[in-house]
Each structure stands twice: as structure tokens, then as C-alpha cells.
N, C-alpha and C positions, 0 to 999 in steps of 0.2 A: 479521419482519426489523426491526433497530433502525434509528434514524434515520441518514440519510447525514451523515457528519461531513466537513466541508470546511475546507481551509486557504486563507485569503486573506492574500496577502503583497503589500503595496503600501505605499510610503513617503508616498503622499498620504492625509492622514488623512480627507479629505472622501470620497474613493473608498472607502476602508476601511470607514468607518462606514456609508456608504450601502449598499454591498453586504452588510454584516453585518446590517442592518436588514432589508433586502428578503429575504435568505436565511432569517433567523430566521423572519420572518413566514410564509414559505412551507414551513416545517416542518423546515428543516436544522438540524444542530447546526454552529456555526461557531467556528473559532479564528482569531485574526488575528495578523499580525505586521508590524512596519514595515520590517524588513530581512531579509536572507538568514540570518544566524546566528540571530536569534531565531526564525525559521521553522524552522530545523533543530533547534534546542532543543526547540520544541513537538512537532515530529514524533517526536523521540526519547522524549518522555514518552508519547505515544500516537499511533498511526498514524491518519492521515486516510483517507477513501476517495477524495478528489480534491482537487486544488489549482488556485487561480486565482492566477496570478503576474504582477506587474508586470515589465516588462523592465528598467527603469533603477531600481536601488535603490542606496543609498549603499556598501555593502559588496561586493556582487557582483551580477552580472546575472541577470535571470531565466532565462537559458539555463543559467548556472553552477548556479544553484539547482536547476533541474530535473534537471540531470545528477547532483548530489549527493542529490537526493530519491530518485531511482531506485536509488541504491546502497543505500537503506534499505528502501523498499517500492515495489512496482510499482503505479502508480496513474494514472489518466488525468489530464492537465495541460492547462489552458487558459491561453494567454498573453494578457493584457489590457494594451495598451500604446498610447501615443500616437505610437509610431514606426510610420510607415506605408509606408516605402519597400518596394518590391517584393522586393528581395534579402533584407533581414531577414525578411520575412513567410515566404518560401520556405525560408530556412535554419531558421526556427523550426518549420515544419510537417515538414520533412524530417528533422531531427535531434533536436528536443527536446520538441515539444508534440503533443498529439492534436488541438487545435483553437486558433484564433488569431483574436482579436477586436481592433479599434482603438477608442481613445478619441477622442472621445465616443462612447458606446454606449448602446444600448437595454437596459434591465434586463430586459424581457420576452424580447427575443431571446437574451440571455445565459443566462437561466433555461432556455430551450427547448433551447439548444445543450448546456447543462450535463445536462439531463435525458437527452438523447439519448446523450452520452457515457457517463453512468452506466449506462444501460440496455444500450448495446452492449458496454462494456468487462466488465461483470459478468454479463450475460445472465440476470438473475434469481437469480444464485447467491450464494456467500459473498463478503463483502467485508471489507476489512482493519480496519474500525473496528467489527466485529461481535463480540459475545459469543455464543458457541455452546454449547448444552447438548447434548452428543453422547449421554449416557445418564447414569443415576444415579451412575455412577463418574468420569465425565470432563466437565469444562466448560473451554473455552478462551475467553480474552479476547485477541483478536489485537491490538486497539489498544493494550493496556497490557503485551503480551508476558507474560501470566500464564496458568497453568492450575491447576484444582483437581482433584487426583487422589484420590478417596476422602476428599474434604473437606480434604485438605492443599494449601495454596497453594504453587505452585512456580513460579519465574522462568524465563523462556526467553531464551536469547541472541538476538540479532537473525537470525542465520542459522538457528537452530533454528526460530524463529517463521516465518520465510519457507519453510522445507522443509515444516513441518506445514500451513501454509496452502495451499501448491501442492498437497499431497497431498489435504487435506480439500476443496479446490475440485471434485475429481473423485473422489469416493468410489467404491470398487470398480473403478476404472480404473487401469491401470499407468501411472504417470508415468516416462517414460524418465529414466535417470540423466543424460544429457546436458542435459535439460530443467532438471533441478534444480540442476546445476551452472551453468548460464547465468542462471538467474533467482535463485537463492538467494544466490549470492555477489555478483552485481551488478558493476558497473563498477568497476574499480580494485581488485578482489579477485580472488585466484586460488584455484581449487578443482580437485581431481582426484578420480578414483573412490576412491582410498584415504581422502582427507579426508572425502569424502562418506559412506563407510562408518562412519568414526569419528563423525561428526555423528549419523548415523542410530542408531548403538549408543547414544550419549549420551541422545539423544532417547527411545529405547526404555526406557532405564534410569529416565528420569523418568516415563514414561507407566506403566510396569508393573515397579516395582522389585523386586517379590516373585515375578515370573513368569519361568520359563525360556523359555516359548513365547510368541512375539509375539502380542499381543492385538489391536493396532490397526494397526501398521506391518508389512506383509508384504513380503518380498523375492522378486522374480522374477529369478532368477540370470541375469546377463548382459544383463539388459533394464533393470530399474528397480524401483520401488517402488509400493506401493498402500496406501490407507487404508480399513479396514473392519473393524468388529468381528467376531471369530469366537471 
């Protein structure tokens, strides 16, 4: 498994650099941002595996950033903020974040909670920042939304990458169409069974351009799709 890739978004340069130094020393790969827009730009360049977000930033709140992040990739989010009132904390935990910590904070406690989040969220399986060698024919880099098919580099759209990621998380298991529609399209986007079928067809064309019979993505009619080489 490759290193965990973390996004740290905080407009406080001292906090940002302190977190970056500690996380790098602990073996994480870290990308930092001072505001929401720059964080989104970096996520679009390469998916992280988790995010640590400040709540109050110049251009958008941590809640707004969390919502927009999850339209791109489903990852665990930890809010780190100096806002300590109970209602904001409850709102964050119920609607936006997987964990919530107040500043000032203990780095050791944050690291422990982050490790727990990653272990629970991915359960030892595939994670978004990973590059996966499926076999001699297919390699997928989810972080950069790229794959190599018989040595040829092919770009994936965000929705194609999310569909493939969801299927490869559970190889050999049927993923219901409803699950793919809910998780691959994300908040603010609309999908339906017909549009899912179109995306699957385009993804298959990229994966196996010369094969009439599906090699990796298989259909269970009326139920969903599964990933597995046959």
C-alpha cells in the first residue's frame, strides 16, 4: 500500500506548517492549502485519502469545503477549529465531518484520531490516493485519475474514476446501481440508471477498446455491476 496522502487546509500558517512537519515525520504524504479554493484546486490535481480542515477560512468555511470535497471524492474529514460552541460542533459531526477537534490541540491525539479514521474508513482496502497494478494489462492511479491499459495512458473523468474506485474497492462483489449513483455522482449532481449505463459503457471502452466481451466490469442485470478479471 502506498503512503496515505493528506490534505491540510488552514489559513493559519503556523498551524499549517506545524501539522505538515509532524505528519511528514510520521510517514504521511501532505499537501497544504491556505484557503478553500486552493484546496479544491489541489484535490482536482490529485485525490487525497483524508482531509484536515480549519472551519474559518477567508473564502469559504470548512463546512462548505467539506461539502464540495465530497462532490469530488469520498474521504474521511476531520475538522480542526478554534470554534468551540456546542451547536457548531454538533452540526459539524452530524452533517459534514467524521471527527472534530478544537484548538489548541495535541498533535499526538490528532494523529491517533486520524489513524483511527483511516483504518475505519478504508478497513485495510483500496484508498483514493493509491496506484493499483491490477495485472500486466491494467494499472490505475486514482489520485491522478489515470490508468494504463496495455501500456497506453488514458485519462478518466471524475465520475468514471469514482465508479471504477467503488467497483475495485469490492472486487468480485456486485455493487448496486443505486450505490454507484449515490456515491459516484455526489452532492449537487444528478444521475439516473441510463446515465450510469452510458458511463459504464464509456469506461469499458477505455478499459478494453478491442474486446466485445467485458473483461473487468461485469453487469448483473437489474442489480448492479462488479469488478473482476475474467
